[in-house]
Residue, then its C-alpha position, 0 to 999 in steps of 0.5 A: m768695333l771695327f777690329r772686332k768685326l774684322v776678327g769676326v769675319i776672319i773666324i767665320l771665313i776659316t770656320s766656313i772653309a773647314s766646314l766645307n772641307r768636311i762636307f765635300l769629303p769624297a764618298d766611300n768607293q766600294e765598287d771600281k777596282n781601278l779606284f782607291l777602295t776604302s773597303n780594302v783598307i778597312q779589311d787591313i785595319q780590322v786585322i791590325s787593330k784587333e789588339p793593342h800592339s804597342v811596345e808593351h805588347p811584343q807578341e801582338r806587335s810581332r803579329v802586326r809586323e808579320y801581317l804587314y810583311v806578308r801583305l808586302a810580299e803579296c804585292g811583290a815588294d820583297p820585304v825585309v825586316f830590320y831589327y834593332d835594340s831600342v835606344e832607350s829602356y822602357k820600364k827599365k827593360r830593353i826592347t827589340i823593335g823591327n821595321v818592315y821595308g819593301v821596294l817596288e821597281p818599274a817594270g823591267k828595270k831599276a829606278s833612279s828615283y823613289v817615292m817613299l811611303i811611311a807609316h808606323l806599325d805600333s800603337r800607343f803604349t799605356n796612356l793616362v787619360k783623365g786619371k785612367e790608364q788607357l790603351s789604344l787599338g791603333a785603328a786610326d793611329d796608325g791603321y789609317g796610314l798602314g792600310v792606305i799605303l797598302e791600297l796605294i800600292r795596289i792601285s799603283r801596280l795597275y799601271q806599273k808598266q808606265w812607271s819611270q820611278g819606283i816605290k819604297i815602303l817603310f813601316t816603322d816600329s816604336e814611333e810612339y816611343g821616341l821615334d825609335g824605329i825611324k831614328h834607327a833606320y836613318s842611323f844604321d840602315k841609311h842605305i834604304f833612303d838612297k835615291v829617295g826623292l819624295i817622302i809621304n808620311f801618313e799619320a792620324r791625330g784623331v779618327k775623322g775629318p779631312a786628311v790634311l797636308f799639315e806639314t811639308s819639308v823645308n823650301n817647299k815650292k816644288v813639293i807644293e807644285l807636285y801637290k797641285h795634282s791632288k784631288k780634293p786637296t786640303a792643305f794650309s801652310l799655317t799648320s806647317a808653321v804652327y806644327s814646327i813650334l809645337p812639341n809634337y813629332t812624327d817619323f817625318s820630323v827625322l827626315k824633313e830637313d833632308f828630303p822633300g816630303m809631305n805629312f798627312s793626318v786627320v785631326d778631328n775627334l782629338n779626344y779619341y787620340h791615344t785612347a781605347k776609342d781609337n778602335i775599328e768601331n770609330i773609324s771613318g770611311r770618308s776620311i780613309q777615302h780622302y787619304g787615298v783620293q788626295t794622295q794617289e794622283i801625287v804618287k802616280e804623277y811622281l811614278v810616271n813623269k820622267k822629270y822626277s827621275s832625279p831624286d834632287y828634282l823636288l829640292s828648292d831654295s824657297n817656300v810658298v804660302y798655300f791654302s785650299i778652298p773647296y771647288l777652287g783647289i789649292i791656292v799658292l802664293s809666293n812669299l813676295l806676293y803674300f807679303s805684298l797682300n799683307i801690306f795692302i790689307l794693312v794699308i786699307f785697314l789703317i785708312m778705314t781706321l783713320f776715316y772712322v776716327k775722323q768721323s768720331r765713329i770709333r775712338l783710337v784708344n779703344i782700338l789700341k785696347i782691343t788690339g792689345v787684348n787680342t795680341l795677348y790672347i794670341i800669344 
């Protein structure tokens, strides 16, 4: 009985925190041009998600690539397209893929360190869902990422004279098919990663809900210190631990062992993921706004603070445990403190258990049975 109550309290607590994060998503901002504008992102997504643009659709994918190239050129990022032959054959055909890359420097000088913003430009190829073939339009996956990056660039350029560091942008191709774009970039054009001190990758595994910092690079202590500058933070170190053992990958998977970084994604309405429902009609303005509100202060801190002038600044030799609570922000615990708290809770639990057993209010054998069942369920 006691164990069940404790489990119930934990479930209620986690559910409440998740619900609060959804309730307190920022409202769409449509007016102040000095702030992140959801409307600008939606305009980009409308163009990007007009048609399926997977590896099965070379012409449509080329159209999206050209659109992104023009948008980066308008921002002064001097874009370049790196073309590659796909490593693997798709439906027994070789395919050509092309990453779009651009750089923005501080006003009047070259940077010694860069934040790299990454999203993928292809949508999901034919996917079998409940026995039916479906094609995604890629409005969220990864229209969210592409649009958010373009808007972050617009916002950042408003204070470009204050920059000490620069921005690199990488829109990868064929992420959905074996992460080919990022793998090729890192294998054949590794120079584009020179002096990169922070990676921020934007993904979407659903279409709505809070944008979650669901993964960080290894030894994340300094990365999370930077993340504290975020507004409306939504992050849980548990998701990073779980994701590391799941058979799922993003562009960040190729880079996270070598660069400090953060990986963001919405995860609600997963049944829309990689289906025809991933379209412009089902996007969430509040989710888009949360991507921007959460990351624009991180980008600004990195760009203007001279302490990040060394690309090695965010490297660390330790991890931290972290989680976010609405109104309170991000809570960070060292591994030692987290371990100590766990020991403390375990001791309290054992004392309470022995107290109830001694009073014959619960039976030890029942506790062992429930513990065994729950352990098997968790496994």
